C-alpha positions as CSV (number, residue, x, y, z in Angstrom):
1,M,-31.9,71.5,52.0
2,K,-30.0,72.7,55.1
3,I,-26.5,74.0,54.9
4,N,-24.4,74.6,58.1
5,V,-21.7,77.3,57.7
6,K,-18.9,77.3,60.2
7,P,-17.1,80.5,61.0
8,G,-13.5,80.8,60.0
9,F,-11.0,82.5,57.7
10,R,-11.6,81.6,54.0
11,S,-9.5,82.3,51.0
12,G,-9.5,81.5,47.3
13,M,-10.3,82.6,43.8
14,I,-13.8,82.7,42.4
15,A,-14.8,83.0,38.7
16,V,-18.0,85.1,38.9
17,P,-20.9,83.4,37.0
18,A,-22.8,85.0,34.1
19,S,-25.3,87.7,34.6
20,K,-28.7,86.1,34.5
21,S,-30.2,89.5,33.6
22,D,-27.9,89.9,30.7
23,T,-28.4,86.3,29.6
24,Q,-32.2,86.5,29.6
25,R,-32.2,89.7,27.4
26,A,-29.7,88.2,25.0
27,L,-31.5,84.9,24.7
28,I,-34.8,86.5,23.8
29,C,-33.1,88.8,21.3
30,A,-31.3,85.9,19.7
31,G,-34.5,83.8,19.6
32,I,-36.3,86.4,17.4
33,A,-33.3,87.5,15.4
34,E,-32.8,86.7,11.7
35,G,-29.8,84.3,11.3
36,V,-27.6,82.4,13.7
37,S,-26.3,84.0,16.9
38,I,-23.5,82.7,19.1
39,I,-24.0,83.5,22.8
40,S,-20.8,83.1,24.9
41,N,-20.3,82.8,28.7
42,I,-23.9,81.7,29.2
43,G,-25.0,80.6,32.7
44,C,-27.1,77.7,33.9
45,S,-29.3,79.1,36.6
46,D,-33.0,78.3,36.8
47,D,-34.0,81.6,35.4
48,E,-31.7,81.3,32.4
49,Q,-33.0,77.7,31.7
50,A,-36.6,79.0,31.8
51,V,-35.8,81.6,29.1
52,L,-33.9,79.0,27.0
53,Q,-37.0,76.8,27.0
54,I,-39.2,79.8,26.1
55,I,-37.2,80.6,22.9
56,K,-37.3,76.9,22.0
57,D,-41.0,76.9,22.4
58,L,-41.2,80.0,20.2
59,G,-39.4,78.0,17.5
60,A,-35.7,78.9,17.8
61,E,-33.2,76.2,17.2
62,V,-30.7,75.9,20.0
63,Q,-27.5,73.9,20.2
64,F,-24.7,74.0,22.8
65,I,-21.2,74.3,21.3
66,D,-19.7,73.7,24.7
67,Q,-20.9,74.1,28.3
68,H,-20.9,77.9,28.2
69,T,-21.4,78.6,24.4
70,L,-24.7,78.5,22.7
71,Q,-25.7,78.7,19.1
72,V,-29.2,80.1,18.4
73,K,-31.0,80.1,15.1
74,G,-33.7,82.7,15.4
75,I,-37.2,82.7,14.0
76,S,-38.6,85.1,11.4
77,T,-42.2,84.8,12.6
78,L,-43.6,84.2,16.1
79,P,-46.4,81.7,16.6
80,N,-49.6,83.4,17.5
81,N,-51.2,80.8,19.8
82,L,-48.9,79.4,22.4
83,Q,-48.5,78.6,26.1
84,L,-45.2,79.6,27.7
85,N,-43.8,78.8,31.1
86,V,-41.5,81.4,32.7
87,G,-40.6,79.2,35.7
88,E,-39.9,81.5,38.7
89,S,-38.3,84.4,36.7
90,G,-40.0,87.7,37.3
91,L,-37.7,89.3,34.6
92,A,-38.7,86.7,32.0
93,T,-42.4,87.3,32.8
94,R,-42.2,91.0,32.2
95,L,-40.0,90.8,29.2
96,I,-42.1,88.2,27.4
97,I,-45.5,89.8,28.2
98,G,-44.1,93.2,26.9
99,L,-42.7,91.6,23.7
100,L,-45.7,89.5,22.8
101,S,-48.2,92.3,23.4
102,C,-46.4,94.3,20.7
103,Y,-46.2,91.4,18.3
104,G,-49.8,90.3,18.7
105,G,-51.6,86.9,18.9
106,R,-52.9,84.7,21.7
107,F,-50.6,83.6,24.4
108,T,-50.9,82.1,27.9
109,I,-48.0,82.8,30.3
110,T,-47.6,80.5,33.3
111,G,-45.1,80.2,36.1
112,K,-44.5,78.5,39.4
113,G,-43.3,78.9,43.0
114,T,-43.0,82.3,44.6
115,L,-43.6,84.0,41.2
116,L,-47.3,83.1,41.4
117,K,-47.5,85.6,44.4
118,R,-45.8,88.5,42.6
119,P,-48.4,90.9,41.1
120,L,-48.5,92.3,37.5
121,S,-50.6,95.3,38.3
122,I,-48.5,97.7,36.2
123,Y,-49.2,95.6,33.1
124,A,-52.9,95.2,34.0
125,D,-53.2,99.0,34.1
126,F,-51.1,99.5,31.0
127,F,-53.2,97.2,28.8
128,Q,-56.5,98.9,29.6
129,N,-58.0,100.3,26.3
130,S,-54.9,99.3,24.4
131,G,-56.1,96.7,22.0
132,V,-54.6,93.9,24.2
133,L,-56.9,91.7,26.3
134,F,-55.1,91.0,29.6
135,N,-56.8,88.2,31.5
136,S,-55.6,87.1,35.0
137,S,-56.8,86.3,38.4
138,A,-56.2,89.4,40.6
139,N,-53.2,90.4,38.4
140,F,-51.2,87.2,39.1
141,L,-50.0,84.5,36.8
142,P,-51.2,82.7,34.8
143,V,-52.0,85.4,32.3
144,E,-53.8,85.2,29.0
145,L,-52.9,87.8,26.3
146,E,-54.8,88.4,23.2
147,G,-54.4,91.1,20.6
148,K,-51.8,93.7,19.7
149,L,-51.0,97.2,21.1
150,E,-52.8,99.8,19.0
151,R,-51.9,103.0,20.7
152,E,-49.1,105.1,19.4
153,N,-48.6,106.9,22.7
154,L,-47.7,104.5,25.4
155,L,-47.3,105.4,29.0
156,V,-45.7,103.1,31.7
157,D,-45.2,103.7,35.4
158,G,-41.7,102.6,36.2
159,S,-41.8,103.1,39.9
160,E,-42.3,99.4,40.8
161,S,-39.8,97.9,38.3
162,S,-37.9,98.9,35.2
163,Q,-38.6,95.4,33.8
164,Y,-42.0,96.5,32.4
165,I,-40.2,99.2,30.4
166,S,-37.6,96.7,29.1
167,G,-40.4,94.4,28.0
168,I,-42.1,97.0,25.9
169,L,-38.7,98.2,24.5
170,L,-38.1,94.6,23.2
171,G,-41.4,94.8,21.3
172,L,-41.1,98.4,19.9
173,P,-39.8,97.2,16.5
174,F,-43.0,95.3,15.9
175,L,-45.1,98.6,16.3
176,S,-45.4,101.6,14.1
177,P,-42.2,103.8,13.9
178,S,-44.3,106.7,15.2
179,T,-45.0,104.8,18.5
180,C,-43.6,106.6,21.5
181,L,-43.1,105.0,24.9
182,K,-43.3,107.5,27.7
183,V,-42.1,106.6,31.2
184,I,-42.8,108.2,34.5
185,N,-41.2,107.5,37.9
186,L,-38.4,105.3,36.4
187,A,-36.6,103.1,39.0
188,S,-33.5,101.2,38.2
189,K,-32.4,103.2,35.1
190,P,-29.2,101.0,34.7
191,Y,-31.4,98.0,33.8
192,V,-33.0,100.0,31.0
193,E,-29.6,101.0,29.9
194,M,-28.7,97.3,29.8
195,T,-31.7,96.5,27.7
196,L,-30.8,99.3,25.2
197,K,-27.3,98.0,25.0
198,T,-28.5,94.5,24.2
199,L,-31.0,95.7,21.6
200,K,-28.3,97.7,19.9
201,A,-26.1,94.6,19.7
202,F,-28.9,92.8,17.9
203,G,-29.5,95.6,15.4
204,I,-32.2,97.6,17.2
205,E,-31.4,101.2,18.0
206,I,-33.8,103.1,20.2
207,E,-33.4,106.8,21.0
208,N,-34.5,108.3,24.3
209,D,-35.1,111.6,25.8
210,D,-33.4,111.4,29.2
211,F,-35.1,108.0,29.8
212,T,-38.6,109.7,29.9
213,S,-39.6,108.7,26.3
214,F,-38.4,106.1,23.8
215,K,-38.7,105.7,20.0
216,W,-37.0,103.3,17.6
217,I,-34.9,105.1,15.1
218,K,-35.7,103.4,11.8
219,P,-37.6,100.3,10.6
220,T,-35.5,97.3,11.0
221,T,-35.5,93.7,12.4
222,Y,-33.5,91.8,15.0
223,K,-30.2,90.7,13.5
224,A,-28.1,87.7,14.7
225,T,-24.8,88.5,16.3
226,N,-22.0,87.1,18.4
227,Y,-22.7,88.2,22.0
228,T,-20.7,87.6,25.2
229,I,-22.6,87.6,28.5
230,E,-21.1,89.7,31.3
231,S,-20.2,88.2,34.6
232,D,-22.8,89.0,37.3
233,W,-22.3,91.9,39.7
234,S,-25.3,90.8,41.7
235,A,-23.7,87.4,42.4
236,A,-20.4,89.2,43.1
237,S,-21.9,91.4,45.7
238,C,-21.9,88.8,48.5
239,W,-18.3,87.8,47.8
240,L,-17.2,91.4,47.8
241,V,-18.8,91.9,51.2
242,A,-17.0,88.8,52.4
243,T,-13.7,90.3,51.4
244,A,-14.6,93.6,53.1
245,L,-15.3,91.7,56.3
246,G,-12.0,89.9,56.2
247,A,-11.9,87.0,53.8
248,D,-9.2,86.7,51.3
249,I,-11.3,86.1,48.1
250,Q,-10.2,87.3,44.7
251,L,-12.9,87.7,42.1
252,K,-12.3,87.4,38.4
253,G,-14.3,88.1,35.3
254,L,-16.1,91.3,36.3
255,S,-16.3,94.3,33.9
256,M,-15.5,97.6,35.5
257,V,-17.5,99.5,32.8
258,S,-20.6,97.3,33.1
259,K,-24.1,98.8,32.7
260,Q,-25.4,96.4,35.4
261,A,-27.1,98.3,38.3
262,D,-25.3,96.2,40.9
263,I,-21.9,97.5,40.0
264,Q,-23.0,100.2,42.5
265,I,-21.8,97.8,45.2
266,L,-18.4,99.4,44.7
267,R,-19.8,102.9,45.5
268,A,-21.5,101.5,48.6
269,L,-18.2,99.9,49.8
270,E,-16.4,103.1,49.2
271,Q,-19.0,104.9,51.4
272,A,-18.3,102.3,54.1
273,N,-14.6,103.4,53.9
274,C,-13.5,100.2,52.2
275,F,-10.5,100.3,49.8
276,I,-11.1,98.6,46.4
277,L,-8.1,96.9,44.7
278,N,-8.7,96.2,41.0
279,S,-6.3,94.6,38.4
280,D,-6.7,93.2,35.0
281,E,-7.1,89.7,36.6
282,S,-9.2,90.2,39.7
283,I,-10.9,92.5,42.2
284,F,-10.4,92.6,46.0
285,V,-11.8,94.7,48.8
286,D,-9.9,95.8,51.9
287,G,-12.5,96.6,54.7
288,S,-10.1,96.7,57.6
289,N,-11.0,100.3,58.3
290,R,-14.7,100.1,57.4
291,T,-17.2,102.3,59.0
292,T,-21.0,102.6,59.1
293,F,-22.5,103.9,55.9
294,E,-25.6,105.4,54.2
295,F,-26.5,104.2,50.7
296,D,-29.5,104.7,48.4
297,A,-30.2,101.3,46.8
298,T,-33.4,102.4,45.1
299,D,-31.9,101.7,41.6
300,C,-30.1,98.5,42.7
301,P,-32.4,96.8,45.3
302,D,-30.8,93.4,44.8
303,L,-27.8,94.7,46.8
304,F,-29.9,94.9,50.0
305,P,-29.0,91.4,51.3
306,A,-25.3,91.8,50.8
307,L,-25.2,95.4,52.2
308,T,-27.3,94.3,55.2
309,T,-24.7,91.7,56.0
310,L,-21.9,94.3,55.6
311,A,-23.8,96.6,58.0
312,A,-24.6,93.8,60.5
313,F,-20.9,93.2,61.1
314,T,-20.0,96.9,61.2
315,E,-20.5,98.4,64.7
316,G,-22.9,101.3,64.7
317,I,-26.0,102.2,62.7
318,S,-26.0,102.0,58.9
319,K,-28.8,103.2,56.7
320,I,-30.0,101.8,53.4
321,K,-32.7,103.5,51.4
322,G,-35.0,101.8,48.9
323,V,-36.9,99.3,51.1
324,N,-40.1,99.9,49.1
325,R,-38.4,98.2,46.1
326,L,-38.2,94.9,48.1
327,T,-41.8,93.9,48.5
328,T,-42.2,92.2,45.0
329,K,-39.0,90.2,45.1
330,E,-38.8,86.4,45.7
331,S,-39.6,87.3,49.3
332,S,-40.5,90.5,51.1
333,R,-36.8,91.0,51.6
334,G,-36.9,93.9,54.0
335,E,-39.2,92.0,56.5
336,V,-37.3,88.8,55.9
337,L,-33.9,90.4,56.6
338,Q,-35.3,92.0,59.7
339,A,-36.8,88.8,61.0
340,E,-33.9,86.5,60.2
341,Y,-31.1,88.8,61.4
342,S,-33.0,89.2,64.7
343,K,-32.4,85.5,65.3
344,L,-28.7,86.3,65.2
345,G,-29.0,89.2,67.6
346,V,-28.9,92.0,65.1
347,H,-31.5,94.7,65.4
348,I,-33.0,96.1,62.1
349,E,-35.5,98.9,61.9
350,L,-37.7,99.5,58.9
351,Q,-38.7,103.2,58.7
352,D,-40.8,104.1,55.6
353,D,-38.4,103.6,52.7
354,C,-35.3,103.1,54.9
355,M,-33.6,100.3,56.7
356,L,-31.5,101.0,59.8
357,I,-29.1,98.2,60.7
358,H,-27.6,98.2,64.2
359,G,-24.3,96.5,63.5
360,K,-22.3,94.6,66.1
361,S,-18.7,93.5,66.5
362,N,-20.0,90.1,67.5
363,V,-22.9,88.5,65.6
364,N,-24.4,85.3,67.0
365,G,-24.8,82.0,65.2
366,G,-28.2,80.2,64.9
367,T,-30.7,78.8,62.4
368,V,-32.2,81.1,59.7
369,S,-34.4,80.5,56.7
370,S,-33.9,81.7,53.1
371,H,-37.6,81.9,52.6
372,H,-36.9,80.3,49.3
373,D,-35.0,83.5,48.2
374,H,-31.7,83.0,46.5
375,R,-30.1,86.3,47.7
376,I,-31.2,85.7,51.3
377,A,-29.5,82.3,51.2
378,M,-26.3,83.7,49.9
379,C,-26.1,86.6,52.3
380,F,-26.4,84.3,55.3
381,A,-23.7,82.1,53.9
382,I,-21.4,85.1,54.1
383,A,-22.7,85.9,57.6
384,G,-21.8,82.4,58.7
385,M,-18.1,83.0,57.9
386,F,-17.9,85.7,60.5
387,A,-20.5,84.9,63.2
388,S,-19.4,83.7,66.6
389,D,-21.0,80.3,66.1
390,P,-22.2,78.3,63.0
391,I,-25.2,79.5,61.0
392,T,-27.6,76.9,59.6
393,I,-29.5,78.0,56.5
394,E,-32.8,76.3,55.7
395,H,-33.9,76.1,52.1
396,A,-30.3,76.7,51.0
397,E,-31.1,75.2,47.6
398,A,-32.8,78.6,46.6
399,V,-29.4,79.7,45.2
400,S,-30.2,77.7,42.0
401,K,-32.4,80.5,40.8
402,S,-29.5,82.7,39.9
403,Y,-26.2,81.0,41.0
404,P,-26.4,77.2,41.1
405,E,-22.7,76.9,41.6
406,F,-22.7,79.0,44.7
407,W,-22.3,76.2,47.3
408,E,-19.7,74.5,45.1
409,H,-17.7,77.7,45.0
410,F,-18.2,78.2,48.7
411,E,-16.9,74.7,49.5
412,K,-13.8,75.2,47.3
413,L,-12.6,78.1,49.4
414,T,-9.8,77.2,51.8
415,L,-11.0,77.3,55.4
416,K,-8.8,78.0,58.4
417,M,-10.6,77.7,61.8
């Protein structure tokens, strides 16, 4: 699907959709919790639908009360021989593998699309001599799991992604209380904090020593609860950049005390000399006096596409650190951003772990590709608002992975040419 975005002043109000990261964690917890949980403000992205199907396949009973409210009757015992399809969700892959390896049994995990090219090397190393047989072709999906973790001292390298740690944390209650999970080189600490918050809501309390080691406090099981999904700071990041560049877009539904990593977009905007206006009803960014900026996105790599767009339209050189976190996303985002922005006349340098964006006062139009990456598609939609000529985005349907309403929301904005 191709979308043609015409430049012009846009205004309107956008209700930010549910966080798919929060939703996936909550759905898994509800699916294995004793009793009936009510999940409110649930989204409908591809990744969320994949996890919803997974908990159904595990045996949970699911019923929609309305479009955004879900009733989940959890299961007391997981099946021990099952095939599960995670769709294209990297998070679901890592959460489910971690959980099932702690529970034990035989499972096959499959997926599709770009996920089949994203390696699981961290888990492959972790499961060596662990009691779990981890079979895969070159550490890619599909994966066959058999057995249960037997070691009481577990060590995970968190440099590539915190999602591996979150997966094991979900499974800790199925292991001995003396089990200790030790973590080295933790990246994206906020996502681990999100996992701990969700676990606590479902009755699982895990103590940690400065996020270097984790133990569950007392023997317990997952308990059903009423849980409200937060609105998504990742989805909001593009709209916030649009307001900073000159659009009049009000965003509603965001929590200013969120544990989501991508709330750091506010700090990045402040470093770019933008002024943030927040009320009980909405949030707005004034970027009329914006400047170039330097920002470390190591712990929030999903902000790269939005921040690259901010930098592209800000004259001078901006610097974003954390490029090494981009190679295992839906695309190799650093290289994709460099290649696609070059088509619009914006020069981007990749130097080790840093991206240097040579921003311009006048960015060209043209045709770009999302490379089937939802966040790339969204960032070029924002770029199209402010380019000198229209921008055509190929594979624009990629937004369905995290934000299927994106183009609908985009079209509802009022446009003045």
